C-alpha positions as a printed NumPy array, in Angstrom:
array([[147.249, 115.484,  99.829],
       [146.058, 116.557,  96.374],
       [147.791, 115.235,  93.33 ],
       [150.163, 117.512,  91.468],
       [150.903, 117.726,  87.794],
       [153.74 , 118.893,  85.596],
       [151.121, 120.092,  83.118],
       [149.876, 123.284,  84.74 ],
       [151.005, 125.146,  87.809],
       [148.281, 126.943,  89.712],
       [148.639, 129.976,  91.858],
       [146.44 , 133.04 ,  92.296],
       [146.466, 134.535,  88.796],
       [144.669, 136.974,  86.597],
       [144.698, 139.642,  83.927],
       [142.987, 142.668,  82.442],
       [143.717, 143.124,  78.74 ],
       [141.98 , 146.464,  78.309],
       [138.628, 145.429,  79.777],
       [139.499, 141.74 ,  79.999],
       [139.298, 140.472,  83.552],
       [141.023, 137.207,  84.327],
       [139.96 , 135.022,  87.229],
       [141.797, 131.874,  88.1  ],
       [142.147, 129.31 ,  90.804],
       [144.349, 130.118,  93.765],
       [146.138, 127.254,  95.473],
       [149.402, 125.471,  95.917],
       [151.892, 125.195,  93.105],
       [151.517, 121.8  ,  91.43 ],
       [147.783, 121.111,  91.436],
       [146.432, 121.002,  87.879],
       [144.436, 124.068,  86.875],
       [144.251, 127.021,  84.545],
       [146.471, 129.997,  85.034],
       [146.748, 133.492,  83.659],
       [148.99 , 135.835,  81.736],
       [149.88 , 139.452,  82.152],
       [150.321, 142.102,  79.465],
       [153.18 , 144.533,  79.829],
       [151.613, 147.571,  78.169],
       [148.934, 148.348,  80.735],
       [147.796, 147.427,  84.239],
       [146.311, 143.99 ,  84.687],
       [143.938, 142.671,  87.298],
       [143.021, 139.279,  88.635],
       [140.404, 137.937,  90.961],
       [140.659, 135.475,  93.786],
       [138.788, 134.727,  96.966],
       [138.658, 132.798, 100.198],
       [136.084, 131.201, 102.421],
       [134.647, 133.381, 105.14 ],
       [134.071, 137.106, 105.161],
       [131.16 , 139.24 , 104.054],
       [132.154, 139.841, 100.46 ],
       [133.491, 143.337, 101.154],
       [137.105, 144.423, 101.03 ],
       [137.971, 142.429, 104.147],
       [136.984, 139.198, 102.426],
       [139.858, 139.509,  99.984],
       [142.239, 140.965, 102.538],
       [143.695, 144.411, 103.021],
       [145.002, 146.407, 100.093],
       [148.746, 146.893,  99.784],
       [150.709, 150.091,  99.125],
       [152.385, 149.098,  95.865],
       [154.942, 151.891,  95.997],
       [155.986, 150.862,  99.508],
       [156.247, 147.26 ,  98.337],
       [158.573, 148.239,  95.493],
       [160.729, 150.287,  97.883],
       [160.993, 147.31 , 100.27 ],
       [162.11 , 145.038,  97.438],
       [164.625, 147.595,  96.171],
       [166.045, 148.126,  99.665],
       [166.54 , 144.39 , 100.099],
       [168.345, 144.154,  96.769],
       [170.592, 147.08 ,  97.734],
       [171.6  , 145.083, 100.818],
       [172.404, 142.06 ,  98.667],
       [169.239, 140.208,  99.677],
       [166.4  , 138.739,  97.636],
       [163.91 , 141.333,  96.424],
       [161.323, 138.61 ,  95.813],
       [161.649, 137.275,  99.351],
       [161.36 , 140.773, 100.792],
       [158.224, 141.347,  98.722],
       [156.746, 138.057,  99.917],
       [157.334, 139.055, 103.521],
       [155.822, 142.494, 102.881],
       [152.687, 141.008, 101.309],
       [152.394, 138.416, 104.082],
       [152.401, 141.155, 106.727],
       [149.893, 143.267, 104.795],
       [146.872, 141.076, 105.493],
       [146.197, 140.588, 101.775],
       [145.53 , 136.855, 101.974],
       [145.487, 136.451,  98.196],
       [148.482, 138.637,  97.496],
       [151.336, 136.668,  95.961],
       [154.762, 137.159,  94.381],
       [156.031, 135.255,  91.333],
       [159.416, 134.976,  89.695],
       [159.959, 135.351,  85.949],
       [159.822, 131.624,  85.257],
       [156.529, 131.123,  87.077],
       [155.101, 134.123,  85.27 ],
       [156.088, 132.747,  81.872],
       [154.483, 129.407,  82.725],
       [151.245, 131.145,  83.688],
       [151.157, 133.048,  80.41 ],
       [151.741, 129.854,  78.459],
       [149.009, 128.005,  80.34 ],
       [146.333, 130.553,  79.452],
       [147.095, 129.886,  75.808],
       [145.81 , 126.356,  76.407],
       [149.263, 124.793,  76.253],
       [152.086, 123.882,  78.585],
       [155.532, 122.323,  78.569],
       [155.941, 119.103,  80.516],
       [156.158, 115.336,  80.334],
       [152.43 , 114.721,  80.706],
       [152.077, 113.073,  84.073],
       [150.542, 113.917,  87.435],
       [151.983, 112.868,  90.781],
       [150.484, 112.289,  94.202],
       [151.343, 110.926,  97.621],
       [151.75 , 107.19 ,  98.149],
       [152.024, 106.368, 101.831],
       [153.995, 108.472, 104.268],
       [156.758, 109.579, 101.926],
       [156.376, 107.916,  98.528],
       [155.274, 109.599,  95.314],
       [153.283, 107.774,  92.662],
       [152.007, 108.574,  89.179],
       [148.313, 109.439,  89.379],
       [147.632, 110.239,  85.726],
       [149.416, 109.87 ,  82.394],
       [148.401, 112.111,  79.522],
       [147.669, 110.121,  76.377],
       [150.268, 110.77 ,  73.69 ],
       [152.597, 112.711,  75.992],
       [156.268, 111.902,  76.629],
       [155.48 , 109.827,  79.738],
       [152.845, 107.834,  77.867],
       [155.139, 107.164,  74.929],
       [157.814, 105.967,  77.354],
       [155.384, 103.447,  78.823],
       [154.812, 104.983,  82.248],
       [151.576, 103.978,  83.943],
       [149.297, 105.13 ,  86.724],
       [150.555, 103.824,  90.099],
       [154.189, 103.661,  88.979],
       [156.333, 104.938,  91.862],
       [158.736, 107.833,  91.323],
       [162.011, 107.245,  93.152],
       [164.053, 110.18 ,  91.878],
       [163.989, 113.01 ,  89.349],
       [167.318, 113.984,  87.762],
       [169.074, 112.012,  90.474],
       [167.325, 113.699,  93.376],
       [165.35 , 111.308,  95.625],
       [161.721, 112.419,  95.889],
       [160.796, 110.652,  99.14 ],
       [160.211, 113.367, 101.683],
       [159.679, 116.087,  99.083],
       [156.346, 117.829,  98.748],
       [154.29 , 117.153,  95.638],
       [154.939, 120.716,  94.484],
       [158.699, 120.164,  94.763],
       [158.437, 116.969,  92.721],
       [156.408, 118.764,  90.076],
       [158.958, 121.574,  89.956],
       [161.662, 119.002,  89.253],
       [159.543, 117.414,  86.524],
       [158.955, 120.759,  84.838],
       [162.586, 121.81 ,  85.145],
       [163.456, 124.731,  82.907],
       [160.184, 124.448,  80.997],
       [162.016, 124.312,  77.665],
       [160.578, 121.889,  75.068],
       [163.114, 119.201,  74.235],
       [164.999, 119.437,  77.521],
       [165.659, 116.119,  79.224],
       [164.528, 114.86 ,  82.614],
       [165.713, 111.535,  84.05 ],
       [163.272, 109.543,  86.183],
       [163.953, 106.554,  88.4  ],
       [160.773, 104.502,  88.408],
       [159.535, 101.422,  90.262],
       [156.659,  99.142,  89.261],
       [156.121,  96.246,  91.608],
       [159.547,  94.608,  91.955],
       [160.881,  96.147,  88.757],
       [162.941,  99.34 ,  88.748],
       [164.48 , 101.282,  85.898],
       [165.784, 104.673,  84.78 ],
       [163.848, 106.514,  82.085],
       [164.905, 109.649,  80.212],
       [162.04 , 111.805,  78.933],
       [162.073, 114.885,  76.725],
       [159.741, 117.654,  77.783],
       [157.266, 118.708,  75.105],
       [154.786, 121.494,  74.488],
       [151.37 , 119.91 ,  74.917],
       [147.905, 121.281,  74.294],
       [145.125, 121.169,  76.858],
       [141.514, 120.316,  76.087],
       [139.425, 122.249,  78.6  ],
       [136.06 , 121.578,  76.936],
       [134.547, 118.158,  76.27 ],
       [131.16 , 117.542,  74.68 ],
       [129.109, 114.355,  74.526],
       [125.55 , 113.327,  73.775],
       [123.7  , 111.662,  76.649],
       [121.428, 108.66 ,  76.259],
       [118.305, 110.789,  76.679],
       [119.341, 113.164,  73.887],
       [120.643, 115.969,  76.096],
       [124.13 , 117.39 ,  75.536],
       [126.74 , 117.395,  78.307],
       [129.31 , 120.185,  78.029],
       [132.084, 119.955,  80.586],
       [134.376, 122.973,  81.003],
       [137.475, 122.312,  83.097],
       [138.931, 125.818,  82.732],
       [138.384, 128.991,  80.73 ],
       [141.621, 129.048,  78.761],
       [141.766, 130.733,  75.367],
       [139.145, 129.39 ,  72.999],
       [137.068, 127.64 ,  75.672],
       [134.168, 130.085,  75.399],
       [133.962, 129.635,  71.644],
       [134.009, 125.866,  72.102],
       [131.019, 126.123,  74.431],
       [129.137, 128.418,  72.06 ],
       [129.839, 126.157,  69.082],
       [128.67 , 123.096,  71.023],
       [125.38 , 124.799,  71.897],
       [124.82 , 125.87 ,  68.293],
       [125.532, 122.328,  67.078],
       [123.172, 120.69 ,  69.573],
       [119.93 , 119.277,  68.109],
       [116.924, 121.558,  68.3  ],
       [115.167, 121.203,  71.643],
       [117.965, 119.209,  73.247],
       [118.795, 120.392,  76.748],
       [122.299, 121.263,  77.886],
       [123.965, 120.058,  81.057],
       [126.795, 122.523,  81.666],
       [129.28 , 120.863,  84.013],
       [131.414, 123.449,  85.813],
       [132.457, 121.215,  88.701],
       [136.141, 121.545,  89.469],
       [136.473, 124.443,  87.02 ],
       [139.331, 126.486,  88.415],
       [138.63 , 129.63 ,  86.404],
       [140.51 , 131.318,  83.594],
       [139.897, 134.269,  81.32 ],
       [136.727, 136.229,  81.958],
       [136.488, 137.029,  78.264],
       [136.082, 133.296,  77.689],
       [133.48 , 132.998,  80.443],
       [131.61 , 135.914,  78.871],
       [131.654, 134.206,  75.478],
       [130.301, 131.05 ,  77.127],
       [127.567, 133.155,  78.74 ],
       [126.792, 134.556,  75.288],
       [125.86 , 131.042,  74.182],
       [122.839, 131.181,  76.489],
       [122.069, 134.906,  76.848],
       [120.962, 137.544,  74.388],
       [123.429, 140.177,  75.552],
       [123.219, 141.932,  78.878],
       [125.21 , 142.052,  82.078],
       [127.428, 139.159,  83.156],
       [129.163, 140.751,  86.142],
       [130.322, 144.02 ,  87.659],
       [133.647, 144.622,  89.365],
       [135.655, 147.444,  90.835],
       [139.321, 148.286,  90.514],
       [140.51 , 150.653,  93.226],
       [137.02 , 152.138,  93.463],
       [136.359, 152.442,  89.71 ],
       [133.259, 150.489,  88.671],
       [133.442, 148.334,  85.549],
       [131.296, 145.665,  83.921],
       [131.435, 142.536,  81.753],
       [128.701, 141.975,  79.151],
       [127.543, 139.033,  77.047],
       [127.22 , 139.266,  73.285],
       [123.762, 139.175,  71.727],
       [122.194, 136.304,  69.823],
       [122.506, 133.483,  72.356],
       [120.078, 130.567,  72.668],
       [117.721, 131.79 ,  75.376],
       [115.145, 129.01 ,  75.087],
       [117.108, 125.777,  75.296],
       [116.705, 123.992,  78.684],
       [119.872, 124.483,  80.734],
       [121.164, 123.046,  83.998],
       [124.546, 124.016,  85.453],
       [126.43 , 121.593,  87.698],
       [128.615, 123.286,  90.34 ],
       [130.601, 122.328,  93.429],
       [133.25 , 123.567,  95.835],
       [135.823, 123.379,  93.054],
       [133.88 , 125.84 ,  90.861],
       [135.919, 129.029,  91.097],
       [136.573, 132.498,  89.755],
       [135.482, 132.89 ,  86.125],
       [133.339, 129.768,  86.472],
       [131.557, 131.412,  89.408],
       [131.144, 134.574,  87.362],
       [129.395, 132.534,  84.638],
       [127.313, 130.637,  87.192],
       [126.187, 133.855,  88.847],
       [125.132, 135.35 ,  85.524],
       [123.108, 132.31 ,  84.49 ],
       [121.493, 132.006,  87.914],
       [120.708, 135.68 ,  88.519],
       [119.219, 136.117,  85.08 ],
       [117.031, 133.037,  85.423],
       [118.684, 131.278,  82.541],
       [119.798, 128.069,  84.256],
       [118.865, 125.852,  87.166],
       [122.007, 125.3  ,  89.232],
       [122.545, 121.91 ,  90.885],
       [125.289, 120.692,  93.208],
       [127.009, 122.356,  96.158],
       [128.177, 125.846,  97.094],
       [130.984, 127.168,  94.93 ],
       [134.406, 128.088,  96.256],
       [133.911, 131.839,  96.695],
       [136.622, 133.715,  94.769],
       [135.831, 137.277,  93.877],
       [138.649, 139.632,  94.854],
       [140.317, 141.554,  92.05 ],
       [144.082, 141.776,  92.026],
       [146.517, 143.894,  90.059],
       [150.123, 142.889,  89.31 ],
       [153.111, 145.123,  89.967],
       [156.53 , 144.463,  88.482],
       [159.289, 144.652,  91.112],
       [162.87 , 145.877,  90.619],
       [164.237, 142.333,  90.213],
       [161.667, 141.439,  87.54 ],
       [159.425, 139.395,  89.817],
       [155.727, 140.265,  89.938],
       [153.483, 140.88 ,  92.944],
       [149.72 , 140.536,  92.626],
       [147.796, 142.639,  95.104],
       [144.108, 142.926,  95.958],
       [142.498, 146.089,  94.573],
       [138.764, 145.296,  94.449],
       [135.925, 142.746,  94.122],
       [133.37 , 141.576,  91.588],
       [129.637, 140.858,  91.906],
       [126.944, 138.965,  90.022],
       [124.357, 140.818,  87.866],
       [122.005, 141.073,  90.863],
       [124.782, 142.607,  92.928],
       [125.634, 139.558,  95.026],
       [129.198, 139.353,  96.322],
       [131.016, 136.12 ,  95.546],
       [134.243, 136.593,  97.466],
       [134.186, 134.583, 100.672],
       [130.598, 133.488, 100.038],
       [130.428, 131.468,  96.876],
       [127.187, 130.755,  95.031],
       [124.491, 128.543,  96.536],
       [122.877, 126.164,  94.014],
       [119.139, 126.158,  93.406],
       [119.114, 122.454,  94.204],
       [121.656, 121.096,  96.692],
       [123.086, 117.713,  95.768],
       [126.348, 116.19 ,  96.974],
       [126.237, 112.518,  96.065],
       [124.667, 111.751,  92.709],
       [124.655, 115.406,  91.643],
       [124.883, 114.563,  87.951],
       [121.94 , 112.175,  88.184],
       [119.895, 114.849,  89.946],
       [120.895, 117.407,  87.346],
       [119.87 , 115.132,  84.499],
       [116.525, 114.549,  86.175],
       [115.966, 118.282,  86.489],
       [116.97 , 118.816,  82.864],
       [114.511, 116.149,  81.757],
       [111.799, 117.884,  83.75 ],
       [112.566, 121.101,  81.901],
       [112.001, 119.291,  78.637],
       [115.64 , 118.912,  77.799],
       [115.692, 115.137,  77.408],
       [113.632, 112.458,  75.76 ]])
């Protein structure tokens, strides 16, 4: 069972601000990842994908009649039933495997997360035995850290509700509560034979999706966990600040996606303009381009795996197709279906598949993923560093 976190909720998400495509990880609520936001003034789109399929429309599932969906939700509300539940049932029957429905609170959380911030107590939770829940990570400087909570502490209850038997996502939902900074949450915690009650105040915390460090051989490792706002600029700045001739190891493993504009800016660090990806929205062809002036000569290796998704796959495909990077690791997740949100009568939002995106060479990603140039499961980073050294990127 994957660990969950009160920091970021992940669900299929995405956005088009004008020509801004958003691609984010799709999964269960409560696993840490980047999420998206949706503008109100114009249609938005998002991309997601699934294993299997041939990359065509079937790979992302059938398209949904949005007008019929709205009528179904309205009819349910007229009968005193839940419009959101009716919409969920409608989408489930449609065959759109990445279609999803969100309430207002979830939507607000997604918008906040794309800004590179979230409201929570700064801890992640995971399964411990058959029914227990334990702390798997504590964010430095967050409310949980300041209160002295530690990894492997056992959560007994949240706001008086026992957590044994609850799913991780349910526990995380309790931890997040109303999502209002300053609101209180009461935890019952056990550590060994000790047990106590701890009151925490939720806080607005910033994420750090990009980390940069110098390797022993002189190469620069840039790890991008998600393409939230500002991540692309961070990558570009790190490349510009790298010593002349130093290679770059771009680690996209576990990158759950984010804003395509940010992925395009990251691509611009290594490309001198040109195509990053193409995509279609209900049959209309569109494209994403890199800015000019990138470093096209610096040795570059990209690390990828099955957790590399959405916008991270879009970046990987651009670097690979255009011969800019050697890719090392394992096949990426395979998310490439474009979705558009529709606001329902009760204010909830349904995201429905409307198209798919492709790499510069025209390769479909949805249901296929991207195959690395050099396959490496165990010791992938060591292999990548060896390749980078062979390209002249290390001492």
